[in-house]
C-alpha positions as CSV (number, residue, x, y, z in Angstrom):
1,M,40.3,43.6,-3.5
2,G,37.9,43.4,-6.0
3,G,36.4,40.6,-4.2
4,G,35.8,42.9,-1.1
5,F,33.9,45.6,-3.6
6,V,32.0,42.8,-4.3
7,V,30.9,41.8,-0.5
8,L,30.5,45.5,0.1
9,G,28.0,45.7,-2.8
10,L,26.2,42.8,-2.0
11,V,26.0,43.9,1.8
12,F,24.4,47.3,0.7
13,L,22.3,45.7,-1.9
14,L,20.8,43.7,1.0
15,V,20.5,46.4,3.1
16,C,18.7,48.8,0.5
17,C,16.5,45.9,-0.2
18,L,15.5,45.5,3.6
19,F,14.8,48.7,4.1
20,G,12.9,49.3,0.9
21,T,10.6,46.2,1.8
22,V,10.5,47.9,5.2
23,F,9.1,51.4,3.7
24,V,6.8,49.8,1.4
25,L,5.2,47.5,4.1
26,G,4.9,51.1,6.2
27,V,2.8,52.5,3.4
28,S,0.6,49.8,2.4
29,V,0.0,46.0,2.8
30,P,0.0,43.6,-0.4
31,P,-3.4,42.7,-1.6
32,P,-4.3,38.8,-0.3
33,E,-4.6,35.9,-2.8
34,E,-7.8,36.3,-4.5
35,N,-10.4,33.3,-5.4
36,V,-9.6,31.2,-2.4
37,W,-11.5,30.0,0.3
38,V,-9.8,29.9,4.0
39,E,-11.0,28.5,7.1
40,V,-11.5,30.9,9.8
41,A,-13.0,30.1,13.6
42,S,-16.0,27.6,13.9
43,M,-19.0,28.4,15.7
44,R,-19.9,27.5,18.8
45,Y,-22.9,25.5,17.9
46,A,-23.2,23.3,15.0
47,R,-26.3,24.2,12.6
48,C,-27.9,24.6,9.3
49,D,-31.0,26.1,8.0
50,F,-30.5,29.0,9.9
51,G,-30.4,32.8,10.3
52,A,-27.2,34.4,8.9
53,A,-27.1,38.5,9.4
54,V,-24.5,41.3,9.2
55,V,-25.1,44.5,11.6
56,D,-22.0,46.7,12.0
57,G,-19.4,44.9,10.4
58,K,-20.4,41.5,12.6
59,I,-22.0,38.2,11.8
60,Y,-24.9,37.0,13.6
61,A,-25.8,33.3,13.8
62,I,-29.7,32.4,14.7
63,G,-31.6,29.6,15.2
64,G,-31.2,26.5,12.7
65,I,-31.2,22.5,13.2
66,E,-28.4,21.5,15.2
67,K,-28.7,17.8,15.0
68,Q,-31.0,15.8,12.6
69,G,-32.3,12.2,12.2
70,I,-32.0,9.4,9.8
71,V,-33.9,10.3,6.6
72,G,-37.3,8.1,6.6
73,H,-36.5,7.2,10.4
74,P,-37.8,9.9,12.7
75,N,-35.6,9.8,15.7
76,P,-36.6,12.9,18.1
77,Q,-33.3,12.0,20.4
78,R,-31.2,12.7,17.1
79,I,-33.2,16.2,16.2
80,V,-32.6,19.5,17.9
81,I,-34.0,22.7,16.8
82,V,-32.2,25.5,18.1
83,S,-32.9,29.3,18.9
84,S,-29.2,30.1,20.1
85,V,-27.6,33.5,19.0
86,E,-24.1,33.9,18.4
87,V,-21.6,36.7,17.0
88,Y,-18.7,36.7,15.1
89,D,-16.1,39.2,15.1
90,P,-13.9,39.0,11.8
91,L,-11.4,41.5,13.5
92,T,-10.7,39.0,16.4
93,N,-11.5,35.8,14.5
94,R,-13.7,35.0,17.7
95,W,-17.2,33.8,18.2
96,A,-19.3,34.6,21.3
97,E,-22.8,33.2,22.3
98,R,-25.1,36.2,23.3
99,S,-27.7,35.7,26.6
100,S,-30.9,36.2,24.7
101,P,-32.0,33.4,22.5
102,M,-34.6,33.8,20.0
103,P,-38.1,33.4,21.2
104,T,-39.5,30.7,19.0
105,P,-36.8,27.9,18.0
106,R,-37.1,27.3,14.2
107,Y,-35.4,27.2,11.1
108,G,-35.8,28.0,7.4
109,F,-36.9,31.4,8.4
110,A,-36.1,34.7,6.2
111,V,-34.0,37.3,7.5
112,A,-33.9,40.8,6.8
113,C,-31.6,43.8,8.6
114,F,-33.3,47.1,8.7
115,M,-32.3,50.1,11.1
116,G,-29.5,48.2,13.0
117,K,-32.0,45.4,14.0
118,I,-32.7,41.7,12.5
119,Y,-35.9,40.6,11.6
120,C,-36.6,37.0,11.6
121,I,-39.6,36.1,10.1
122,G,-41.9,32.7,9.5
123,G,-39.9,29.2,9.2
124,Y,-40.7,25.8,10.4
125,T,-40.6,24.3,14.1
126,D,-41.0,20.5,13.9
127,R,-39.3,19.0,11.2
128,L,-40.4,15.4,12.5
129,H,-44.4,16.0,11.8
130,G,-44.4,17.4,8.3
131,D,-42.3,20.6,8.9
132,S,-44.8,23.0,11.0
133,D,-44.7,26.2,9.3
134,V,-45.2,29.4,11.3
135,G,-45.5,33.4,10.4
136,V,-44.1,34.6,13.7
137,T,-42.0,37.6,13.3
138,E,-39.4,38.6,15.7
139,V,-36.7,41.6,15.9
140,Y,-33.3,41.2,17.8
141,D,-31.7,44.5,18.6
142,P,-27.8,43.7,19.0
143,A,-27.3,47.1,20.8
144,T,-29.5,45.6,23.4
145,G,-29.4,42.0,23.1
146,Q,-33.3,42.0,23.3
147,W,-35.9,40.3,21.0
148,E,-39.4,41.9,20.5
149,T,-42.1,40.2,19.0
150,K,-43.9,42.0,15.9
151,T,-46.9,41.3,13.8
152,A,-46.7,38.0,12.2
153,M,-47.4,37.3,8.7
154,A,-49.0,34.2,6.9
155,S,-47.6,30.9,8.4
156,R,-45.0,29.9,5.8
157,G,-41.8,28.7,5.5
158,A,-40.2,31.9,4.2
159,G,-37.9,31.5,1.4
160,Y,-35.7,35.1,1.5
161,A,-36.3,38.7,2.4
162,C,-35.0,41.8,1.1
163,V,-35.5,45.7,2.1
164,L,-36.2,48.1,-0.4
165,D,-37.3,51.7,0.4
166,G,-38.1,51.1,4.0
167,R,-39.8,48.1,3.5
168,I,-39.5,44.2,4.0
169,Y,-40.4,42.2,1.1
170,V,-40.6,38.2,2.0
171,M,-40.5,36.2,-1.2
172,G,-40.9,32.3,-2.1
173,R,-41.2,29.4,-0.1
174,Y,-39.2,26.0,0.1
175,A,-40.6,23.2,-1.7
176,A,-42.4,20.3,-0.3
177,P,-39.8,17.4,1.0
178,P,-37.6,16.1,-0.8
179,Y,-36.1,19.6,-0.5
180,D,-34.6,20.4,-4.1
181,G,-33.0,24.2,-2.8
182,V,-35.1,26.2,-4.8
183,L,-37.6,29.1,-3.7
184,Y,-41.0,28.9,-5.3
185,P,-43.1,32.2,-6.0
186,T,-45.9,31.1,-4.3
187,I,-46.8,34.7,-2.5
188,C,-44.8,37.9,-1.5
189,E,-45.8,39.7,1.6
190,V,-44.4,43.3,2.2
191,Y,-43.9,44.4,5.9
192,D,-43.8,47.9,7.0
193,P,-41.3,48.1,9.9
194,I,-42.6,51.4,11.2
195,E,-46.2,50.6,11.1
196,D,-45.8,46.9,11.7
197,T,-48.2,45.9,9.4
198,W,-48.1,43.2,6.5
199,S,-49.7,43.5,2.8
200,V,-49.6,41.1,-0.1
201,Y,-47.7,42.1,-3.1
202,D,-49.8,42.2,-6.5
203,G,-47.6,39.5,-8.0
204,P,-45.6,36.5,-7.2
205,G,-42.2,36.6,-5.9
206,P,-39.3,35.9,-8.6
207,E,-38.4,32.5,-8.7
208,M,-34.5,31.8,-8.0
209,P,-32.1,29.8,-6.4
210,S,-31.8,29.7,-2.7
211,N,-28.3,29.6,-2.7
212,S,-27.1,32.9,-4.1
213,M,-26.1,36.3,-3.2
214,V,-25.3,39.9,-5.0
215,F,-22.8,42.4,-3.9
216,D,-20.2,44.4,-5.8
217,G,-21.6,43.7,-9.3
218,R,-21.4,40.4,-9.4
219,E,-23.9,37.4,-8.3
220,Y,-22.6,33.9,-6.7
221,V,-24.1,30.9,-7.0
222,W,-23.1,27.7,-5.3
223,D,-24.0,24.0,-5.3
224,G,-22.7,21.9,-2.6
225,S,-19.2,23.0,-2.7
226,K,-19.1,24.7,-6.4
227,L,-18.9,28.1,-7.0
228,R,-20.1,30.2,-10.0
229,I,-19.5,33.9,-10.4
230,Y,-21.6,35.9,-12.7
231,D,-20.4,39.7,-13.6
232,L,-23.4,41.7,-14.3
233,G,-21.0,44.1,-16.1
234,L,-19.3,41.9,-18.1
235,D,-22.2,39.7,-18.8
236,S,-19.9,36.7,-18.5
237,W,-19.5,33.4,-16.1
238,V,-16.7,32.0,-14.6
239,D,-15.9,29.3,-12.0
240,G,-14.7,30.2,-8.9
241,A,-12.8,28.0,-6.2
242,G,-15.1,25.3,-4.3
243,L,-15.6,25.2,-0.8
244,P,-13.2,22.7,1.1
245,R,-16.1,20.7,2.0
246,E,-19.7,20.0,0.3
247,L,-22.1,21.5,2.3
248,Y,-25.9,22.4,2.1
249,G,-28.1,24.8,4.4
250,R,-25.1,26.9,5.4
251,G,-25.8,30.6,5.9
252,V,-23.7,33.0,3.6
253,V,-23.0,36.6,4.2
254,E,-20.7,39.3,2.7
255,V,-18.7,41.6,4.9
256,E,-16.5,44.2,3.6
257,G,-16.4,42.9,0.4
258,L,-15.2,39.2,1.8
259,L,-17.7,36.3,1.4
260,Y,-18.3,34.3,4.5
261,A,-20.1,30.6,4.4
262,L,-21.1,29.3,8.0
263,G,-22.3,26.2,9.2
264,G,-24.5,23.8,6.9
265,C,-24.9,20.0,6.8
266,T,-23.5,17.3,4.6
267,K,-25.8,15.0,2.9
268,T,-24.8,11.5,4.1
269,Y,-22.9,10.7,7.4
270,K,-20.6,7.6,8.0
271,D,-21.0,5.3,10.7
272,P,-17.8,3.6,12.7
273,F,-18.0,0.6,10.2
274,N,-17.6,3.4,7.4
275,T,-20.9,2.8,5.8
276,E,-22.9,5.6,4.4
277,I,-26.1,6.4,5.9
278,P,-28.9,9.0,4.7
279,V,-28.3,11.6,7.4
280,R,-28.1,15.2,7.2
281,A,-25.2,16.0,9.5
282,S,-24.6,19.5,10.9
283,V,-21.2,21.3,11.2
284,R,-19.8,24.3,12.6
285,S,-17.0,25.2,10.0
286,C,-16.8,28.7,8.9
287,F,-14.9,29.6,5.7
288,V,-14.2,33.0,4.2
289,Y,-13.6,33.7,0.2
290,T,-11.5,36.5,-1.2
291,P,-13.1,37.1,-4.7
292,F,-11.4,38.3,-7.9
293,G,-9.6,41.7,-7.7
294,Y,-10.1,41.9,-3.8
295,G,-7.3,44.6,-2.5
296,R,-6.8,45.4,-6.3
297,V,-9.8,47.9,-6.6
298,A,-9.8,51.8,-5.5
299,P,-12.4,52.6,-3.3
300,E,-15.5,54.1,-4.6
301,V,-16.0,57.9,-3.3
302,C,-18.8,60.1,-3.8
303,V,-20.2,63.5,-2.4
304,L,-23.6,63.2,-0.9
305,S,-24.4,67.3,0.4
306,L,-23.2,69.5,-2.8
307,E,-24.7,69.5,-5.8
308,E,-23.3,70.4,-9.4
309,N,-23.8,74.1,-10.0
310,G,-25.5,74.2,-6.8
311,V,-26.1,77.7,-4.8
312,Y,-25.2,77.6,-1.1
313,D,-25.1,80.1,1.9
314,F,-21.6,80.5,3.4
315,R,-23.4,79.0,6.9
316,N,-24.8,75.9,5.4
317,V,-21.7,74.5,2.9
318,T,-21.0,71.5,4.5
319,L,-19.3,68.3,2.6
320,E,-20.8,64.8,3.2
321,F,-19.6,62.0,1.3
322,G,-19.6,58.3,0.9
323,I,-17.1,55.5,0.7
324,K,-18.5,51.9,-0.1
325,Q,-15.0,50.1,1.5
326,P,-13.2,50.3,4.3
327,V,-10.1,52.7,4.2
328,V,-7.3,54.2,6.0
329,W,-7.4,57.8,5.0
330,V,-10.0,60.5,3.6
331,G,-9.0,63.8,2.7
332,Y,-10.3,66.9,0.1
333,S,-9.2,69.2,-1.9
334,L,-10.8,72.7,-2.3
335,D,-10.2,74.8,-5.2
336,G,-7.3,72.7,-6.4
337,Q,-5.2,73.3,-3.3
338,A,-3.6,70.6,-1.0
339,N,-5.8,67.8,0.4
340,V,-7.1,68.3,3.9
341,T,-7.3,65.1,5.9
342,V,-11.0,64.3,7.2
343,E,-11.9,62.5,10.3
344,G,-15.2,61.0,9.8
345,S,-17.8,61.5,6.9
346,S,-18.3,65.0,6.8
347,V,-16.5,68.1,7.1
348,V,-17.9,72.1,7.3
349,L,-15.9,74.0,4.7
350,S,-15.8,77.4,6.7
351,G,-14.3,80.8,5.6
352,L,-15.4,80.5,2.1
353,S,-15.3,83.7,0.0
354,G,-18.3,84.4,-2.4
355,G,-18.0,83.3,-5.8
356,W,-17.9,79.8,-7.4
357,H,-15.4,76.6,-5.6
358,S,-14.7,73.2,-6.5
359,V,-14.0,70.2,-4.5
360,R,-12.9,66.5,-4.7
361,V,-13.0,63.6,-2.2
362,F,-9.9,61.1,-2.2
363,A,-9.9,58.3,-0.3
364,E,-7.0,55.6,0.4
365,D,-7.0,52.0,1.5
366,K,-5.1,49.7,3.8
367,Y,-3.6,48.4,0.3
368,G,-2.5,51.6,-1.4
369,N,-5.4,52.0,-3.8
370,V,-6.8,55.8,-4.4
371,G,-10.3,56.3,-5.0
372,V,-11.4,60.0,-6.3
373,S,-15.0,61.3,-6.3
374,E,-16.2,63.6,-9.2
375,T,-15.5,67.3,-9.1
376,V,-18.3,69.2,-7.8
377,S,-18.6,72.9,-8.9
378,F,-20.9,75.4,-6.5
379,S,-21.6,78.8,-5.8
380,V,-21.6,80.7,-2.4
381,V,-23.5,83.8,-1.8
382,N,-23.5,86.3,1.0
383,A,-19.9,85.4,2.0
384,P,-19.1,87.0,5.7
385,L,-17.2,90.0,6.3
386,S,-14.0,89.7,8.1
387,M,-14.3,90.2,11.7
388,L,-11.5,93.0,11.3
389,F,-13.7,94.7,8.9
390,I,-16.4,94.5,10.9
391,V,-15.1,95.9,14.1
392,V,-13.4,99.1,11.8
393,V,-17.1,99.6,10.6
394,A,-18.4,99.8,13.9
395,V,-15.8,101.8,15.6
396,V,-16.3,104.5,12.5
397,V,-20.1,104.7,13.0
398,L,-19.6,104.7,16.6
399,V,-17.0,108.0,16.2
400,V,-19.6,109.7,13.5
401,V,-22.6,109.2,15.7
402,G,-20.6,110.8,18.9
403,V,-19.1,113.4,16.5
404,C,-22.6,114.3,15.3
405,L,-24.4,114.2,18.9
406,L,-21.6,116.7,19.9
407,L,-22.0,118.8,17.5
408,F,-25.7,119.2,18.2
409,L,-25.4,119.6,21.9
410,R,-22.9,122.4,21.3
411,K,-25.2,124.1,18.6
412,R,-28.1,123.9,20.9
413,R,-26.2,125.5,23.8
414,C,-24.9,128.5,21.2
415,M,-28.6,128.9,20.7
416,K,-29.6,129.2,24.1
417,S,-27.1,131.6,24.9
418,L,-28.0,134.3,22.3
419,P,-29.7,137.0,23.7
420,L,-33.4,137.5,22.8
421,A,-34.1,140.5,20.0
């Protein structure tokens, strides 16, 4: 008998655990393993020293060197500079080639994204004869798949580019062969995408390694397969997981808090006799890195449209907000009331009474982390009258006017009917 109760208890416990697990998984998913590299779908073309950019959450790989010859032994048949464009969708883990290649096949060019378009600037076109550098500026529109040629800058193999205050800054250049992976502060030029003009900055660009990037308050620096991470807030370094392969000249981008390492090349190649020869062999492989703390940090939420202690007309109270990372739910609380779900990044706060109000925005990611914005207090003036009150007032006014008009007309008829003295 006692054994039966034990069995029933175990069955009950198993069912509870099963339903409990299903319930938890239905609310959120567990965060992924952090500080790891995972290989994803390979590119369609092997390439290194190419342009990598992100637009609308998709990764674009442009140009670069597909095949390379033996160092010190130029062999045109073994060196291919490509102009192809392919795009990777992290949601489907698939690469697709675009129909319009880059007009000027090249490598080692600077890349910047501005207003949904990809700017490819400078670079090299001929590795066999001294890396002939160019200053061509070509712009790719992912929405239309078309290229447009803009005003060129001074000819040089551009190092890197960044966008600041609506302008593209192109800084540094690679050293002459042999390459050491460092960008030298020879010149800094500024491009205005609206005016399509170039100007020279009044000072050299900063000297920095070409193999680094900054996002989410951390700087990621790598050498071959080694990864070092610097936390800007804590002012400390930590060793990250190394790449599965030692690759150089690869493209590195960040998408929704994940780090993608694309393509690149090896420094040596083994022939069929297992003899290492100095060949830079390009690869197609792609890896994604999950940083420390990924999936455990609440989304950053901020109110954009309302100012603290701001005064607004009842017709213009629009709540706009910004969220730094992808979320599955967004809502707001007005005056401490229950949360109201929002679709999109803004909502009109209608029906507000005159006086002071407060609002907060909440956002939850797929891992169950909830971010909360600051509480913003604001005042509303010229609050609208209710429709019923407006109708009542209008009816009363009409009645009063009508009665006055009738009395006036009756009095006038009476005066006309009186006999003359």
